N, C-alpha and C positions, 0 to 999 in steps of 0.2 A: 479400470478406475479405481474400483477396491484394491489392489494389488500394487498400485502406484501409492495409493495413498499410503498403505500398511508401510510400503520400502520408504517414503520420505519420513513418516512418522519414526520406525527405526533409525533412519539414518538422524534425525533429530535428537532423538532420543542419546544415540553415542555422543553427538557434540556436544549436547546439553551441559555433558562434563566438563568439557574447556572452558576451564575459568567460573566453573561454577560455584556459587557461594551459598551456603545454608541458609543466610539471614532472603535470599533474592526471593520473590513471589514468582507465582505462576506465568505471570506475563513477561515479567524479567527475563526469565530461566528460555523461554521462547523466543525474544528478541535476541539473547547471548547467541542462543543456538540456530538462529536463521543470518545472522551475520557471521559466524563462521564459517557456516554453509553455502552461503555465496561466495567469500573468500578463496576455500578450499574448491569448489570448482573451477575457478578462475586460474589455481595455479598451474593445472596441466598444459592449458590454452596457451598464458605466455610462455610455457618451456618451448613447444612445436613453432611457435609463431617466432622465437627468437633463432632455434635451431634453421628455420628456415632461410630468414634473412642470413645467417652465418654462411649456410652452403653457399649463395650467389654474392659470398667476400665481402657484404658492406657491413661496418662496425654498427648498425643500425641493431642489430642483431642483438646486442648487447645491453640495450634496454629494456628488453622484456624481461631477461635474467637479470637484468638490477630489481624489477617491479617481484621479483618471485622470491628474493633474496628478501626485500623489504616485506612484503606481505607475509613472509614465512616468520620472519622474526615479530614482526606485530603480533602472530598468533601465539608462540612460544611466550612473547613475554607479557600478554594476556594471560595463558593456563599459570602464571605464576604469580601476577600481581592483581587481578581479576577485575582490573580497571577499564570498564567499557566505554566509557568515552573516550581515552585513551587509545585502542583499538578502531573506535568508530574514525578519528580522525584520521589514524598514520592508513588505513586504508581509501578512505578519500582521498587523501593528498596522494597516496599512490598512484591510485587509479585515472587520476584527474592528470595530472602532471607525466605520466609516462608513456601511455598514446597520443597524445596532444603536442609534446614535446618534439618527439619522433617525427613528426611531419615535417621538421624544418630540412633535415639533413638528407630527407628522400623526395626534396621537391615540389611540397606544398600540398592542395587537396588531393587534386588525381594522382598525382607521383606518387603519393601515401597509401594509394589503397583507398583513403575513408579509415584510416588505424585511428584517427582523431576521436573519431564516432562513440570509441570505447569510452571515452571522457563524462560521454553522458550515465554511467552509473554512478557517479559522481554524487550530481544534484539527486538521484532518484532515491539512493540511500541515505542520505541523508533528509530527504521526505520522508521516509518510511521509518526511519530509527528518531530522528531528530525534530520531525514537526514542520509545518505549514513555512514557518520563516525562517528553518533551516536550509530547507529547501530549495525557496528563492535565494538564499545568498549565494550556494552554491550552483545555482543555476547560471548566474548571472558571472559566474566565476570562469564556470564551462565555457560559456559562451564568449569572453572573454578572452581567453587563453586558448581555445580551438581556432577562432579567428585570426588572432597576434600571430599563432602558429603557422598556420596555413598560407597568410599573407607572406612570412616571413619567407617561407620556403621558396615561394614564386620569385619574391622582388630578389632576395640575392643571387639567384640564379642558380639555384642546385639544380641538378639532373638527376632523376633515380638511377642508380647504379644496377634496378633488377631489370630483367626484359619485362615488355609491354605486357604478355600472357600472362605473366606473372601477376604485374600489379594488378591486371584485370579478376584474377582468380581471386586475391586478396580483397579487392573493394568487394568481389560477391562473401567472400567469408566473414568480412567485417560486418557487413551487412545482416548476412544471416543467424552467424553466431551471437554477433551484439544485438542482436534484436531476441535472440531468443533467451541470452543471458535477461533480458529486460522485461519479457513476457515471463519467464520464470522468479522473476522478483516480484512484479505484479501478484503471478500467483500465488504465489506462496502468504502475501498480504491480502488476498482476498480470502482463502482457506480459512487465515486466522480470527478476519472480520467475521466469516460468518459462524464460525465457533464462536466467537465472541456473541451474536445474535442469538444463538442456540443456548447459551448459557443464559443470556437475559430473559428469554424467552422462560426457562422451565423454570427460573427464581418465581419471574412474576404470577406464575402459574399457583407454584409452591405456596407463595404469599396468598393469592384468591381463595384457595382451599382453604388453608389456616386462618381465615379471615370468615368462612362461611360454618369451620365449626367453631368457633370461639364464639359467633355473635348469638343471642337468645332466638329460641325459636317465635318470642313475638314480633323482633325486629325484623327475620324475615318473613313472617307473613304482611309486614307492613309495608316492606319491600315489595311483596307478589303484588296486595292492593292498589299500590302508589304506580306500578308496573301497569297493571290492568286498564287503569284509570287513563294514562296517559295514553295507552294501545287506541281505547276507545274514542278518545279526543281526538285523537291523529286522524285515526279512521273517521270522522264526524266532521273534521274540516277538510279530509280529501274528498268524500263525497260530496258535501253540499257546495264546496267551492263552484263546479262546474254550474249548478243550480243560480248561484249569487250572480253569475254572469251572465247569465241567458236574461233574467229580469230582476228587476230589486224589489217588483212586486208581490213575489212570491216568498220573499224571505222573513221570516219572521222578526217584529224589532228582540232585542235583546233585552231579559230583565234584570234591572239591576236590584242586588240579594237586597240589600238596606228598601229600597223604594216600595219594592210589593212584600216587603214581611208581614209577619202577621205577629205583634206581640206587646209587652208591655212601652217598646220605642214608639208605637207611632196610635195616640190617645184616638 
């Protein structure tokens, strides 16, 4: 696990140089590196997918190659302009439309081997990098495009030009590899959240230690006495409560602090 974490950290460090800006804080640099990493991971998969479809003589294989060109071009553009928002929009549009629209020419949901499931990466990426509202909007767009493309492929009567065994194989690969990409995205997001929590706890402990060092000794002593009194009161309530429930005749009435006082208030 440690070696994998080191490999991921080293890869992120290299990718963080793409589109790096001196004015970026640590969180912004990490978000940029994660997005570029995900885009780079999908690039070889698109080449393999396109090559397999072209090997069976179907022009649908050019769609993954088009995705490859757009994705690589957006990364190169980001390296020059350092515009993270533009990179995010291009990547989301690319991964949303390329796999889902290709279902039309492949005969719908089953004929395409579920290739449109890759489009779920668009709302996932929007959720991680853009927030909840952006994630909801992109998820609605994914559902609409996915259902429309699959229905169009079935209603228009297109038949898949690839053999059945290849369609079944692609269905298994699309589910497993696409699911692995989603899991990787969630794992990276969880690692980022865990690091943020660790940093927050460390900062909180440092602040508490600093306050303890700054507070005078008298205030520290008062806090100790107050804590001891609260502890005795809590113990008294916990021990005395059962006896009070068993019978109120054994309970002693509480004394009002002013009514039983002795002094000039009561002549």
